[in-house]
Backbone as a printed PyTorch tensor [residue, N CA C, xyz], in Angstrom:
tensor([[[ -86.7200,  -62.2920,  125.3910],
         [ -86.5420,  -60.8930,  125.0220],
         [ -85.0950,  -60.6370,  124.6310]],

        [[ -84.7630,  -61.0220,  123.4140],
         [ -83.4010,  -60.8230,  122.9350],
         [ -83.2060,  -59.4390,  122.3340]],

        [[ -84.2910,  -58.7920,  121.9960],
         [ -84.1750,  -57.4520,  121.4280],
         [ -83.9730,  -56.4370,  122.5310]],

        [[ -83.0710,  -55.5190,  122.2920],
         [ -82.8530,  -54.4520,  123.2480],
         [ -83.3000,  -53.1540,  122.6260]],

        [[ -84.1160,  -52.4520,  123.3210],
         [ -84.5710,  -51.1550,  122.8230],
         [ -83.7920,  -50.0690,  123.5380]],

        [[ -83.4500,  -49.0190,  122.8270],
         [ -82.7020,  -47.9380,  123.4880],
         [ -83.5940,  -47.2030,  124.4780]],

        [[ -83.0050,  -46.8510,  125.5940],
         [ -83.7340,  -46.0860,  126.5970],
         [ -83.8120,  -44.6350,  126.1540]],

        [[ -84.7060,  -43.9170,  126.7300],
         [ -84.8640,  -42.5150,  126.3530],
         [ -83.6300,  -41.6970,  126.6990]],

        [[ -82.9620,  -42.0170,  127.7850],
         [ -81.7870,  -41.2410,  128.1590],
         [ -80.6190,  -41.5500,  127.2280]],

        [[ -80.5420,  -42.7450,  126.6340],
         [ -79.4960,  -43.0490,  125.6640],
         [ -79.7020,  -42.2590,  124.3860]],

        [[ -80.9570,  -42.1500,  123.9370],
         [ -81.2420,  -41.3960,  122.7160],
         [ -80.9200,  -39.9180,  122.8940]],

        [[ -81.0890,  -39.4130,  124.0970],
         [ -80.8290,  -37.9920,  124.3400],
         [ -79.3390,  -37.6830,  124.3560]],

        [[ -78.4910,  -38.6720,  124.6900],
         [ -77.0620,  -38.4010,  124.7580],
         [ -76.3640,  -38.6020,  123.4270]],

        [[ -77.0280,  -39.1840,  122.4290],
         [ -76.4080,  -39.3690,  121.1280],
         [ -76.2140,  -38.0200,  120.4540]],

        [[ -75.1140,  -37.8470,  119.7590],
         [ -74.8800,  -36.5500,  119.1180],
         [ -75.8820,  -36.3120,  117.9880]],

        [[ -76.3460,  -35.1050,  117.9070],
         [ -77.2740,  -34.7280,  116.8390],
         [ -76.5070,  -33.9840,  115.7730]],

        [[ -76.9890,  -34.0670,  114.5590],
         [ -76.3260,  -33.3490,  113.4770],
         [ -76.6890,  -31.8750,  113.5740]],

        [[ -75.7300,  -31.0030,  113.3680],
         [ -76.0180,  -29.5700,  113.4640],
         [ -76.9440,  -29.1200,  112.3350]],

        [[ -77.7570,  -28.1330,  112.6560],
         [ -78.6660,  -27.5910,  111.6550],
         [ -77.8790,  -26.7250,  110.6810]],

        [[ -78.4200,  -26.5880,  109.5060],
         [ -77.7770,  -25.7400,  108.5150],
         [ -77.1770,  -26.5300,  107.3840]],

        [[ -76.4370,  -25.8420,  106.5220],
         [ -75.8500,  -26.5160,  105.3650],
         [ -74.7650,  -27.5030,  105.7840]],

        [[ -74.6340,  -28.5430,  105.0330],
         [ -73.6300,  -29.5820,  105.2890],
         [ -72.4620,  -29.3820,  104.3110]],

        [[ -71.2240,  -29.5990,  104.7650],
         [ -70.0880,  -29.4660,  103.8530],
         [ -70.0860,  -30.5800,  102.8160]],

        [[ -69.6570,  -30.2500,  101.6300],
         [ -69.5700,  -31.2270,  100.5470],
         [ -68.3170,  -32.0740,  100.7490]],

        [[ -68.4340,  -33.3960,  100.6570],
         [ -67.2320,  -34.2170,  100.8330],
         [ -66.2680,  -34.0500,   99.6680]],

        [[ -65.0050,  -34.1580,   99.9760],
         [ -63.9360,  -33.9860,   99.0080],
         [ -63.2610,  -35.3320,   98.7780]],

        [[ -62.9000,  -35.6310,   97.5490],
         [ -62.2750,  -36.9100,   97.2270],
         [ -61.0230,  -37.1140,   98.0760]],

        [[ -60.9130,  -38.2960,   98.6740],
         [ -59.8320,  -38.7300,   99.5610],
         [ -59.8720,  -38.0760,  100.9380]],

        [[ -60.7030,  -37.0560,  101.1370],
         [ -60.7100,  -36.3370,  102.4030],
         [ -62.0570,  -36.3690,  103.1090]],

        [[ -63.1190,  -36.6810,  102.4060],
         [ -64.4440,  -36.6290,  103.0210],
         [ -64.7330,  -35.2070,  103.4620]],

        [[ -65.1480,  -35.0610,  104.7140],
         [ -65.3970,  -33.7190,  105.2550],
         [ -64.3330,  -33.3350,  106.2800]],

        [[ -63.1940,  -34.0180,  106.2850],
         [ -62.1250,  -33.6690,  107.2340],
         [ -61.4890,  -32.3250,  106.9090]],

        [[ -61.7240,  -31.8130,  105.6990],
         [ -61.1360,  -30.5240,  105.3080],
         [ -61.7520,  -29.3640,  106.0720]],

        [[ -62.9440,  -29.5460,  106.6520],
         [ -63.6260,  -28.4410,  107.3330],
         [ -62.8500,  -28.0300,  108.5870]],

        [[ -62.5430,  -28.9940,  109.4370],
         [ -61.8530,  -28.7010,  110.6950],
         [ -60.4000,  -29.1760,  110.7020]],

        [[ -59.9340,  -29.7250,  109.5880],
         [ -58.5850,  -30.2970,  109.4910],
         [ -58.3610,  -31.3440,  110.5780]],

        [[ -59.3530,  -32.2110,  110.7450],
         [ -59.2570,  -33.2830,  111.7310],
         [ -59.3580,  -34.6330,  111.0290]],

        [[ -59.3290,  -35.7070,  111.7930],
         [ -59.5040,  -37.0380,  111.2290],
         [ -58.3720,  -37.4690,  110.3170]],

        [[ -57.1430,  -37.0940,  110.6540],
         [ -56.0010,  -37.4940,  109.8330],
         [ -55.8410,  -36.6710,  108.5760]],

        [[ -56.2870,  -35.4260,  108.6100],
         [ -56.2210,  -34.5460,  107.4380],
         [ -54.7850,  -34.3920,  106.9280]],

        [[ -53.8460,  -34.1190,  107.8200],
         [ -52.4500,  -33.9270,  107.4050],
         [ -51.8610,  -35.1860,  106.7920]],

        [[ -52.1650,  -36.3220,  107.3960],
         [ -51.6780,  -37.5960,  106.8660],
         [ -52.2950,  -37.8840,  105.5000]],

        [[ -53.5590,  -37.5620,  105.3450],
         [ -54.2210,  -37.7570,  104.0490],
         [ -53.6070,  -36.8640,  102.9830]],

        [[ -53.3140,  -35.6150,  103.3530],
         [ -52.6880,  -34.7070,  102.3890],
         [ -51.3330,  -35.2190,  101.9590]],

        [[ -50.5560,  -35.7230,  102.9110],
         [ -49.2460,  -36.2790,  102.5760],
         [ -49.4000,  -37.5070,  101.6740]],

        [[ -50.3740,  -38.3520,  101.9720],
         [ -50.5980,  -39.5470,  101.1600],
         [ -51.0310,  -39.1790,   99.7450]],

        [[ -51.8730,  -38.1660,   99.6110],
         [ -52.3110,  -37.7230,   98.2840],
         [ -51.1320,  -37.1440,   97.5100]],

        [[ -50.2790,  -36.3820,   98.1840],
         [ -49.1160,  -35.8010,   97.5110],
         [ -48.1650,  -36.8970,   97.0290]],

        [[ -47.8550,  -37.8290,   97.8960],
         [ -46.9350,  -38.9090,   97.5230],
         [ -47.5690,  -39.7960,   96.4510]],

        [[ -48.8460,  -40.1110,   96.6170],
         [ -49.5240,  -40.9720,   95.6480],
         [ -49.6240,  -40.3500,   94.2660]],

        [[ -49.9720,  -39.0770,   94.2100],
         [ -50.1010,  -38.4340,   92.8990],
         [ -48.7410,  -38.2530,   92.2330]],

        [[ -47.7150,  -37.9360,   93.0150],
         [ -46.3790,  -37.8200,   92.4260],
         [ -45.8840,  -39.1880,   91.9520]],

        [[ -46.1160,  -40.2210,   92.7350],
         [ -45.7280,  -41.5750,   92.3240],
         [ -46.4590,  -42.0210,   91.0690]],

        [[ -47.7400,  -41.7120,   90.9980],
         [ -48.5090,  -42.0710,   89.8010],
         [ -48.0360,  -41.2800,   88.5830]],

        [[ -47.6520,  -40.0090,   88.7810],
         [ -47.1430,  -39.2100,   87.6590],
         [ -45.8110,  -39.7640,   87.1610]],

        [[ -44.9490,  -40.1810,   88.0830],
         [ -43.6610,  -40.7740,   87.6840],
         [ -43.9070,  -42.0900,   86.9480]],

        [[ -44.8140,  -42.9090,   87.4720],
         [ -45.1370,  -44.1760,   86.8050],
         [ -45.7270,  -43.9180,   85.4200]],

        [[ -46.5630,  -42.8930,   85.3140],
         [ -47.1270,  -42.5220,   84.0130],
         [ -46.0620,  -42.0560,   83.0490]],

        [[ -45.0590,  -41.3320,   83.5550],
         [ -43.9430,  -40.9040,   82.7120],
         [ -43.1600,  -42.0950,   82.1780]],

        [[ -42.9220,  -43.0780,   83.0450],
         [ -42.2470,  -44.2990,   82.5780],
         [ -43.0860,  -45.0410,   81.5490]],

        [[ -44.3740,  -45.0790,   81.7630],
         [ -45.2680,  -45.7430,   80.8080],
         [ -45.2000,  -45.0630,   79.4380]],

        [[ -45.2220,  -43.7400,   79.4450],
         [ -45.1160,  -43.0090,   78.1810],
         [ -43.7480,  -43.2140,   77.5320]],

        [[ -42.7070,  -43.3150,   78.3530],
         [ -41.3700,  -43.5680,   77.8050],
         [ -41.3160,  -44.9330,   77.1220]],

        [[ -41.9040,  -45.9260,   77.7690],
         [ -41.9230,  -47.2670,   77.1610],
         [ -42.7520,  -47.2800,   75.8810]],

        [[ -43.8210,  -46.5110,   75.8630],
         [ -44.6270,  -46.4270,   74.6360],
         [ -43.8270,  -45.7670,   73.5170]],

        [[ -43.0680,  -44.7350,   73.8450],
         [ -42.2400,  -44.0710,   72.8410],
         [ -41.1490,  -45.0150,   72.3410]],

        [[ -40.5590,  -45.7780,   73.2440],
         [ -39.5460,  -46.7470,   72.8250],
         [ -40.1570,  -47.8070,   71.9040]],

        [[ -41.4030,  -48.1620,   72.1580],
         [ -42.0870,  -49.0970,   71.2730],
         [ -42.2650,  -48.5250,   69.8780]],

        [[ -42.5370,  -47.2320,   69.8090],
         [ -42.6660,  -46.5870,   68.5010],
         [ -41.3280,  -46.5630,   67.7540]],

        [[ -40.2350,  -46.3100,   68.4850],
         [ -38.9300,  -46.2930,   67.8130],
         [ -38.5160,  -47.6920,   67.3800]],

        [[ -38.8690,  -48.7120,   68.1620],
         [ -38.5620,  -50.0920,   67.7520],
         [ -39.3720,  -50.5000,   66.5220]],

        [[ -40.5840,  -49.9650,   66.4200],
         [ -41.4250,  -50.2680,   65.2620],
         [ -40.9970,  -49.4810,   64.0290]],

        [[ -40.0870,  -48.5450,   64.1950],
         [ -39.5560,  -47.7190,   63.1180],
         [ -40.6700,  -47.0410,   62.3100]],

        [[ -41.5360,  -46.3260,   63.0440],
         [ -42.6430,  -45.6360,   62.3860],
         [ -42.2020,  -44.3290,   61.7400]],

        [[ -41.0540,  -43.8590,   62.0700],
         [ -40.5600,  -42.6220,   61.4670],
         [ -40.4620,  -41.5100,   62.4980]],

        [[ -39.6270,  -40.5440,   62.1820],
         [ -39.4000,  -39.4220,   63.0890],
         [ -40.5990,  -38.5200,   63.2510]],

        [[ -41.3500,  -38.3440,   62.1640],
         [ -42.5010,  -37.4490,   62.2220],
         [ -43.5470,  -37.9630,   63.2050]],

        [[ -43.8350,  -39.2460,   63.1790],
         [ -44.8290,  -39.8270,   64.0860],
         [ -44.3450,  -39.7460,   65.5240]],

        [[ -43.0780,  -39.9760,   65.7500],
         [ -42.5190,  -39.8770,   67.0960],
         [ -42.6380,  -38.4720,   67.6570]],

        [[ -42.2890,  -37.4920,   66.8330],
         [ -42.4060,  -36.0940,   67.2610],
         [ -43.8670,  -35.7260,   67.5000]],

        [[ -44.7370,  -36.1920,   66.6270],
         [ -46.1680,  -35.9220,   66.7730],
         [ -46.7220,  -36.4870,   68.0800]],

        [[ -46.3150,  -37.6840,   68.4500],
         [ -46.7790,  -38.3070,   69.7000],
         [ -46.2600,  -37.5270,   70.9050]],

        [[ -44.9970,  -37.1390,   70.8840],
         [ -44.4220,  -36.3950,   72.0020],
         [ -45.1250,  -35.0430,   72.1650]],

        [[ -45.3290,  -34.3370,   71.0430],
         [ -46.0090,  -33.0300,   71.1030],
         [ -47.4500,  -33.2030,   71.5930]],

        [[ -48.1280,  -34.2560,   71.1110],
         [ -49.5110,  -34.4830,   71.5260],
         [ -49.5960,  -34.7000,   73.0380]],

        [[ -48.7310,  -35.5440,   73.6010],
         [ -48.7640,  -35.7840,   75.0390],
         [ -48.3540,  -34.5450,   75.8290]],

        [[ -47.4300,  -33.7700,   75.3130],
         [ -47.0170,  -32.5490,   76.0050],
         [ -48.1450,  -31.5260,   76.0310]],

        [[ -48.7990,  -31.3180,   74.8950],
         [ -49.8950,  -30.3510,   74.8300],
         [ -51.0720,  -30.8130,   75.6860]],

        [[ -51.4210,  -32.0880,   75.5830],
         [ -52.5400,  -32.6130,   76.3760],
         [ -52.2410,  -32.5430,   77.8670]],

        [[ -50.9990,  -32.7880,   78.2590],
         [ -50.6270,  -32.6900,   79.6710],
         [ -50.7090,  -31.2510,   80.1680]],

        [[ -50.2800,  -30.3080,   79.3200],
         [ -50.3530,  -28.8970,   79.7170],
         [ -51.8080,  -28.4480,   79.8710]],

        [[ -52.6580,  -28.8440,   78.9450],
         [ -54.0790,  -28.4700,   79.0370],
         [ -54.7270,  -29.1480,   80.2330]],

        [[ -54.4030,  -30.4150,   80.4610],
         [ -54.9740,  -31.1380,   81.6000],
         [ -54.5270,  -30.5100,   82.9130]],

        [[ -53.2600,  -30.0940,   82.9880],
         [ -52.7720,  -29.4200,   84.1960],
         [ -53.5600,  -28.1450,   84.4500]],

        [[ -53.7060,  -27.3320,   83.4170],
         [ -54.3890,  -26.0460,   83.5580],
         [ -55.8500,  -26.2290,   83.9640]],

        [[ -56.5440,  -27.1410,   83.3000],
         [ -57.9620,  -27.3520,   83.5980],
         [ -58.1530,  -27.9630,   84.9850]],

        [[ -57.2650,  -28.8540,   85.3790],
         [ -57.3580,  -29.4380,   86.7160],
         [ -57.0790,  -28.3800,   87.7670]],

        [[ -56.0820,  -27.5530,   87.5350],
         [ -55.7350,  -26.4840,   88.4780],
         [ -56.8850,  -25.4910,   88.6110]],

        [[ -57.5030,  -25.1220,   87.4910],
         [ -58.6440,  -24.2000,   87.5390],
         [ -59.8280,  -24.8290,   88.2760]],

        [[ -59.9830,  -26.1220,   88.1550],
         [ -61.0800,  -26.8120,   88.8230],
         [ -60.9600,  -26.8060,   90.3370]],

        [[ -59.7740,  -26.5390,   90.8590],
         [ -59.5770,  -26.4690,   92.2970],
         [ -60.0580,  -25.1450,   92.8770]],

        [[ -60.1710,  -24.1100,   92.0520],
         [ -60.4960,  -22.7840,   92.5750],
         [ -61.8620,  -22.2600,   92.1470]],

        [[ -62.4280,  -22.8030,   91.0730],
         [ -63.7510,  -22.3280,   90.6490],
         [ -64.4790,  -23.4200,   89.8770]],

        [[ -65.7910,  -23.3190,   89.9040],
         [ -66.6220,  -24.2620,   89.1620],
         [ -66.5480,  -23.9130,   87.6810]],

        [[ -66.6530,  -24.8960,   86.7960],
         [ -66.5970,  -24.5880,   85.3650],
         [ -67.8030,  -23.7660,   84.9270]],

        [[ -67.5600,  -22.7840,   84.0790],
         [ -68.6410,  -21.9350,   83.5780],
         [ -69.5490,  -22.7270,   82.6420]],

        [[ -68.9610,  -23.6320,   81.8760],
         [ -69.7200,  -24.4520,   80.9350],
         [ -69.4030,  -25.9280,   81.1920]],

        [[ -70.2310,  -26.6100,   81.9940],
         [ -69.9460,  -28.0250,   82.3060],
         [ -69.9240,  -28.9250,   81.0750]],

        [[ -70.6880,  -28.5910,   80.0390],
         [ -70.6920,  -29.4080,   78.8210],
         [ -69.3240,  -29.3400,   78.1320]],

        [[ -68.6970,  -28.1850,   78.1550],
         [ -67.3650,  -28.0470,   77.5580],
         [ -66.3380,  -28.8480,   78.3490]],

        [[ -66.4670,  -28.8420,   79.6730],
         [ -65.5640,  -29.6260,   80.5120],
         [ -65.7270,  -31.1150,   80.2370]],

        [[ -66.9550,  -31.5590,   79.9920],
         [ -67.1760,  -32.9630,   79.6530],
         [ -66.5470,  -33.3220,   78.3160]],

        [[ -66.5570,  -32.3810,   77.3760],
         [ -65.9410,  -32.6600,   76.0780],
         [ -64.4190,  -32.7170,   76.1720]],

        [[ -63.8440,  -32.1040,   77.2060],
         [ -62.3890,  -32.1390,   77.3920],
         [ -61.9330,  -33.3450,   78.2100]],

        [[ -62.8550,  -34.1880,   78.6070],
         [ -62.5130,  -35.3290,   79.4520],
         [ -61.5060,  -36.2650,   78.7760]],

        [[ -61.6830,  -36.5440,   77.4810],
         [ -60.7470,  -37.4370,   76.7980],
         [ -59.3680,  -36.7830,   76.6670]],

        [[ -59.3280,  -35.4840,   76.4710],
         [ -58.0550,  -34.7750,   76.3920],
         [ -57.3360,  -34.8260,   77.7400]],

        [[ -58.1030,  -34.6920,   78.8270],
         [ -57.5170,  -34.7780,   80.1560],
         [ -57.0440,  -36.1970,   80.4580]],

        [[ -57.7080,  -37.1730,   79.8780],
         [ -57.2850,  -38.5560,   80.0640],
         [ -55.9510,  -38.8080,   79.3680]],

        [[ -55.7810,  -38.2640,   78.1870],
         [ -54.5140,  -38.4100,   77.4690],
         [ -53.4000,  -37.6780,   78.2280]],

        [[ -53.6980,  -36.5140,   78.7600],
         [ -52.7170,  -35.7310,   79.5070],
         [ -52.7710,  -35.9960,   80.9940]],

        [[ -52.9580,  -37.2530,   81.3850],
         [ -53.1230,  -37.6140,   82.7950],
         [ -51.9260,  -37.2110,   83.6510]],

        [[ -50.7430,  -37.1280,   83.0730],
         [ -49.5700,  -36.7470,   83.8500],
         [ -49.7160,  -35.3000,   84.3330]],

        [[ -50.2620,  -34.4330,   83.5010],
         [ -50.4900,  -33.0460,   83.9020],
         [ -51.5050,  -32.9450,   85.0310]],

        [[ -52.5610,  -33.7230,   84.9590],
         [ -53.5640,  -33.7160,   86.0380],
         [ -52.9600,  -34.2160,   87.3420]],

        [[ -52.1570,  -35.2590,   87.2710],
         [ -51.5170,  -35.7960,   88.4770],
         [ -50.5370,  -34.7980,   89.0830]],

        [[ -49.8130,  -34.0840,   88.2270],
         [ -48.8850,  -33.0750,   88.7450],
         [ -49.6310,  -31.9030,   89.3840]],

        [[ -50.7650,  -31.5240,   88.8180],
         [ -51.5770,  -30.4660,   89.4290],
         [ -52.0900,  -30.9200,   90.7910]],

        [[ -52.5140,  -32.1640,   90.8690],
         [ -52.9810,  -32.7150,   92.1440],
         [ -51.8460,  -32.7050,   93.1700]],

        [[ -50.6440,  -33.0940,   92.7450],
         [ -49.4980,  -33.1050,   93.6480],
         [ -49.1890,  -31.7060,   94.1600]],

        [[ -49.0790,  -30.7380,   93.2630],
         [ -48.7190,  -29.3780,   93.6770],
         [ -49.7690,  -28.7610,   94.5840]],

        [[ -51.0490,  -29.0190,   94.3030],
         [ -52.1040,  -28.4400,   95.1250],
         [ -52.1270,  -29.0790,   96.5160]],

        [[ -51.8230,  -30.3720,   96.5730],
         [ -51.8720,  -31.0530,   97.8680],
         [ -50.7200,  -30.6280,   98.7860]],

        [[ -49.7360,  -29.9150,   98.2660],
         [ -48.6730,  -29.3860,   99.1160],
         [ -49.1650,  -28.2290,   99.9780]],

        [[ -50.1880,  -27.5080,   99.5210],
         [ -50.6840,  -26.3520,  100.2740],
         [ -52.0300,  -26.5970,  100.9430]],

        [[ -52.8790,  -27.4100,  100.3210],
         [ -54.2110,  -27.6940,  100.8600],
         [ -54.7430,  -28.9540,  100.1920]],

        [[ -55.8830,  -29.4020,  100.6700],
         [ -56.5520,  -30.5120,   99.9910],
         [ -57.0310,  -29.9890,   98.6400]],

        [[ -56.7590,  -30.7150,   97.5630],
         [ -57.1760,  -30.2260,   96.2400],
         [ -58.6830,  -29.9800,   96.1790]],

        [[ -59.0550,  -28.7210,   95.9490],
         [ -60.4490,  -28.3190,   95.8950],
         [ -60.9630,  -27.7420,   97.1960]],

        [[ -60.1400,  -27.7130,   98.2300],
         [ -60.5820,  -27.2260,   99.5370],
         [ -60.9550,  -25.7470,   99.5050]],

        [[ -60.1850,  -24.9520,   98.8120],
         [ -60.4430,  -23.5030,   98.7730],
         [ -61.8250,  -23.2160,   98.1950]],

        [[ -62.1650,  -23.8940,   97.1080],
         [ -63.4620,  -23.7030,   96.4690],
         [ -64.5940,  -24.1360,   97.3910]],

        [[ -64.4750,  -25.3370,   97.9570],
         [ -65.5350,  -25.8330,   98.8270],
         [ -65.6530,  -25.0230,  100.1100]],

        [[ -64.5240,  -24.5590,  100.6360],
         [ -64.5730,  -23.7530,  101.8540],
         [ -65.2910,  -22.4250,  101.6110]],

        [[ -65.0210,  -21.7800,  100.4850],
         [ -65.6930,  -20.5040,  100.2070],
         [ -67.1890,  -20.7260,   99.9970]],

        [[ -67.5610,  -21.8040,   99.3040],
         [ -68.9860,  -22.1010,   99.1090],
         [ -69.6590,  -22.4530,  100.4260]],

        [[ -68.9810,  -23.2330,  101.2670],
         [ -69.5560,  -23.6480,  102.5490],
         [ -69.7150,  -22.4560,  103.4850]],

        [[ -68.7050,  -21.5890,  103.5380],
         [ -68.8020,  -20.4210,  104.4090],
         [ -69.8970,  -19.4670,  103.9390]],

        [[ -70.0700,  -19.3230,  102.6290],
         [ -71.1540,  -18.4810,  102.1070],
         [ -72.5120,  -19.0910,  102.4540]],

        [[ -72.6330,  -20.3980,  102.3500],
         [ -73.8930,  -21.0600,  102.6930],
         [ -74.1760,  -20.9500,  104.1900]],

        [[ -73.1370,  -21.0730,  105.0360],
         [ -73.3200,  -20.9230,  106.4870],
         [ -73.7460,  -19.4970,  106.8300]],

        [[ -73.1120,  -18.5120,  106.1790],
         [ -73.4660,  -17.1160,  106.4510],
         [ -74.9060,  -16.8340,  106.0330]],

        [[ -75.3210,  -17.3470,  104.8770],
         [ -76.7000,  -17.1500,  104.4280],
         [ -77.6740,  -17.8500,  105.3670]],

        [[ -77.3100,  -19.0270,  105.8510],
         [ -78.1700,  -19.7490,  106.7860],
         [ -78.3100,  -18.9780,  108.0940]],

        [[ -77.1940,  -18.4810,  108.6120],
         [ -77.2380,  -17.7170,  109.8650],
         [ -78.0550,  -16.4400,  109.6960]],

        [[ -77.9530,  -15.8030,  108.5420],
         [ -78.7120,  -14.5890,  108.2860],
         [ -80.2100,  -14.8880,  108.2400]],

        [[ -80.5720,  -15.9770,  107.5290],
         [ -81.9880,  -16.3640,  107.4840],
         [ -82.4930,  -16.7410,  108.8580]],

        [[ -81.6720,  -17.4280,  109.6230],
         [ -82.0760,  -17.8840,  110.9510],
         [ -82.2390,  -16.7100,  111.9030]],

        [[ -81.3930,  -15.6980,  111.7750],
         [ -81.4640,  -14.5360,  112.6620],
         [ -82.6990,  -13.6910,  112.3790]],

        [[ -83.1690,  -13.6860,  111.1400],
         [ -84.3310,  -12.8750,  110.8200],
         [ -85.6390,  -13.5690,  111.1730]],

        [[ -85.5830,  -14.8480,  111.5390],
         [ -86.8010,  -15.5860,  111.8640],
         [ -86.9730,  -15.7380,  113.3670]],

        [[ -86.7650,  -14.7100,  114.1300],
         [ -86.9430,  -14.7990,  115.5680],
         [ -88.3370,  -14.3260,  115.9240]],

        [[ -88.8280,  -14.7800,  117.0360],
         [ -90.1410,  -14.3640,  117.5050],
         [ -91.2330,  -15.3130,  117.0590]],

        [[ -92.4540,  -14.9400,  117.3670],
         [ -93.6160,  -15.7540,  117.0480],
         [ -94.0910,  -15.4020,  115.6450]],

        [[ -94.0770,  -16.3560,  114.7060],
         [ -94.4940,  -16.0320,  113.3430],
         [ -95.9820,  -15.6980,  113.2380]],

        [[ -96.7990,  -16.1750,  114.1680],
         [ -98.2340,  -15.8850,  114.1220],
         [ -98.5230,  -14.4270,  114.4470]],

        [[ -97.6390,  -13.7880,  115.1790],
         [ -97.8550,  -12.3970,  115.5770],
         [ -97.3690,  -11.4110,  114.5310]],

        [[ -96.8020,  -11.8690,  113.4460],
         [ -96.2480,  -10.9570,  112.4490],
         [ -97.2750,  -10.4200,  111.4730]],

        [[ -98.4610,  -10.9420,  111.4510],
         [ -99.4300,  -10.5780,  110.4320],
         [ -99.9890,   -9.1760,  110.5600]],

        [[ -99.8530,   -8.5190,  111.6790],
         [-100.4410,   -7.1910,  111.8570],
         [ -99.3990,   -6.1140,  111.6520]],

        [[ -99.8430,   -5.0530,  110.9820],
         [ -99.0140,   -3.8660,  110.8270],
         [ -99.8610,   -2.7030,  111.3170]],

        [[ -99.3900,   -2.0870,  112.3430],
         [-100.1590,   -0.9910,  112.9090],
         [-101.4360,   -1.5380,  113.5210]],

        [[-102.5840,   -0.8980,  113.1970],
         [-103.8690,   -1.3420,  113.7260],
         [-104.6760,   -2.0700,  112.6780]],

        [[-104.0930,   -2.3860,  111.5480],
         [-104.7870,   -3.0420,  110.4730],
         [-105.0450,   -4.5100,  110.8440]],

        [[-106.2700,   -4.9640,  110.7310],
         [-106.5500,   -6.3660,  111.0950],
         [-105.9630,   -7.3190,  110.0440]],

        [[-105.6790,   -8.5320,  110.5020],
         [-105.1730,   -9.5520,  109.6010],
         [-106.2720,  -10.0650,  108.7350]],

        [[-105.9030,  -10.6710,  107.6040],
         [-106.8860,  -11.2230,  106.6750],
         [-107.6980,  -12.3010,  107.3760]],

        [[-108.9840,  -12.3210,  107.0980],
         [-109.8520,  -13.3470,  107.6460],
         [-110.4310,  -12.9770,  108.9840]],

        [[-109.9690,  -11.9350,  109.6440],
         [-110.5060,  -11.5220,  110.9500],
         [-111.1150,  -10.1310,  110.8060]],

        [[-112.1850,   -9.9580,  111.5200],
         [-112.8200,   -8.6340,  111.4930],
         [-113.2340,   -8.2170,  112.8520]]])
């Protein structure tokens, strides 16, 4: 008998999952944003340092790419065009990433079409991630408001379902359907 079966008292002491809506996990944080536990502060610091480091590395990468263009002697117009393109794409990526932390996109198809633009402006997205992680987990405000609304709706539904549901069929002295 090498198999061990759990005893009934062991199964009763295991923690059960709470009823109701479950919080949505957040990238790099899981569900630690709900109670700010499980190394939440350390994770926020790591996300801030990591995103800022990646943005600096991305800036150096873009600088080296620009230097490659000047070594290739493509002309001033192309150089200016590349700089303006990366600046505009970074600004749009920053704005769209920042908006994504506070509300869901109204048109998800439009957000998908902007994915390549956000990829080009990755430095803006990284900077938005860095700035947001200084105050909260990026996206925490949005998920917290949705989770609290779902919990409130669940509690409201649960509070209205008290009593015996079989006894609810009668109103006044009117008999229930099927009985006479």
